[in-house]
C-alpha positions in Angstrom: 81.5 166.2 142.5 79.2 164.2 140.3 80.5 161.5 137.6 79.0 159.5 135.0 80.7 155.9 134.2 79.7 154.9 130.5 79.7 151.5 129.0 77.8 149.0 127.2 77.9 146.7 130.1 77.0 143.6 128.2 77.3 142.0 130.5 78.3 143.8 133.8 81.6 142.2 134.9 83.3 142.1 138.3 85.9 144.6 136.8 83.0 147.2 136.1 81.7 146.6 139.6 84.9 147.2 141.1 85.3 150.5 139.3 81.8 151.6 140.3 82.2 150.8 144.0 85.7 152.5 144.0 84.2 155.6 142.3 81.3 155.6 144.6 83.6 156.4 147.3 84.8 159.4 145.8 82.1 161.2 144.2 78.7 162.5 145.7 76.8 160.9 142.9 77.8 158.3 140.2 75.6 157.4 137.1 76.3 154.1 135.5 75.4 155.1 132.0 74.5 152.3 129.5 75.1 153.4 125.8 72.0 152.6 123.9 73.6 152.3 120.4 71.1 151.0 118.0 73.8 150.1 115.6 75.6 148.1 118.2 72.7 145.8 119.6 73.9 144.0 122.8 73.4 140.5 123.6 71.4 141.3 126.7 68.4 143.4 126.2 69.0 146.9 127.4 66.0 146.7 130.1 67.6 143.6 131.4 71.1 145.4 131.6 69.5 148.3 133.7 68.1 145.7 136.0 71.2 143.6 136.5 73.3 146.8 137.2 70.7 148.0 139.7 70.6 144.7 141.5 74.4 144.8 141.9 74.8 148.1 143.1 71.8 148.0 145.3 74.0 149.0 148.4 75.6 151.8 146.8 73.2 154.8 147.7 74.9 157.3 145.5 74.9 155.1 142.4 72.1 155.0 139.8 71.8 153.6 136.4 70.7 155.5 133.2 70.6 155.0 129.4 71.6 157.4 126.7 71.7 157.3 122.9 74.1 159.8 121.4 77.4 161.3 122.5 78.1 160.7 126.2 79.9 164.0 126.4 76.4 165.5 125.7 74.9 163.5 128.4 77.4 164.8 130.9 76.9 168.3 129.8 73.2 168.4 129.6 72.9 166.8 133.0 75.4 169.0 134.7 77.9 166.2 135.7 81.4 167.3 136.5 83.5 164.1 135.3 83.4 161.5 132.8 84.9 158.5 134.1 87.0 155.8 132.1 88.5 152.7 133.2 91.7 151.5 132.1 92.8 147.8 131.9 95.9 148.1 129.7 97.8 150.2 127.3 95.6 149.4 124.5 92.6 150.9 126.5 94.7 153.9 127.6 95.3 154.6 123.8 91.7 154.4 122.9 90.4 156.4 125.9 93.1 159.2 125.4 91.9 159.8 121.9 88.2 159.8 123.0 89.0 162.1 125.8 90.7 164.4 123.7 87.8 164.6 121.2 85.4 165.1 124.3 87.5 168.1 125.3 87.1 169.6 121.9 83.4 169.3 122.2 83.1 170.5 125.8 86.2 171.8 127.5 84.6 172.2 131.0 84.1 168.3 131.5 87.1 166.5 132.8 87.9 162.9 131.9 89.2 160.8 134.6 90.9 157.6 134.2 90.8 154.9 136.8 93.0 151.9 136.7 91.5 148.5 136.8 92.3 146.4 139.9 94.9 144.0 138.7 92.9 141.0 139.5 90.2 142.0 137.1 92.4 143.5 134.3 92.0 140.3 132.1 88.4 140.4 132.0 86.6 141.4 128.9 83.0 140.9 127.9 83.9 138.8 124.9 85.6 136.5 127.0 82.7 136.0 129.4 80.5 135.4 126.3 82.8 132.8 125.0 82.8 131.0 128.2 78.9 131.2 128.6 78.9 129.7 125.0 81.0 126.6 125.9 79.3 126.4 129.5 82.5 127.4 131.3 82.4 128.8 134.9 82.1 132.7 135.2 82.0 132.8 138.8 85.1 134.8 139.1 84.2 137.2 136.2 80.7 138.5 136.9 78.5 139.2 139.9 76.3 136.5 141.1 73.1 138.0 139.8 74.7 138.3 136.4 76.0 134.7 136.5 72.5 133.5 137.3 71.1 135.6 134.5 73.5 134.2 131.8 72.9 130.5 133.1 69.3 130.9 132.6 69.4 132.4 129.0 
């Protein structure tokens, strides 16, 4: 089975990376799909996000990185993937993701959405918190992979 794990990954966190590694064990192919939404410009340029994720998953041979502008469910369908993978940190994530999965099911009822619970040690990590720490020169070592930390410190 092939899966897509979508998100903005701005920046890639250890929580994201944990989901990627765990999912890679369960799917023959996993695409980390960076949403390219022109109305929601990320702080890290799209090409840099691609590079950072590719560096972080270099050892995972069944993981690749792609970008898409549009409905994620359409990308999944157009590229013949089986599963749309979503990570759940807490009940607010579940509520939002449940609604999204139901709409996706209306659009394409042959695509399954699977929820993977975040490892508790990463459940508090949010990109907004990473950016806040970066802004005030806080330590992000336990929030992002080493290559992302280096990138953020050199910005």
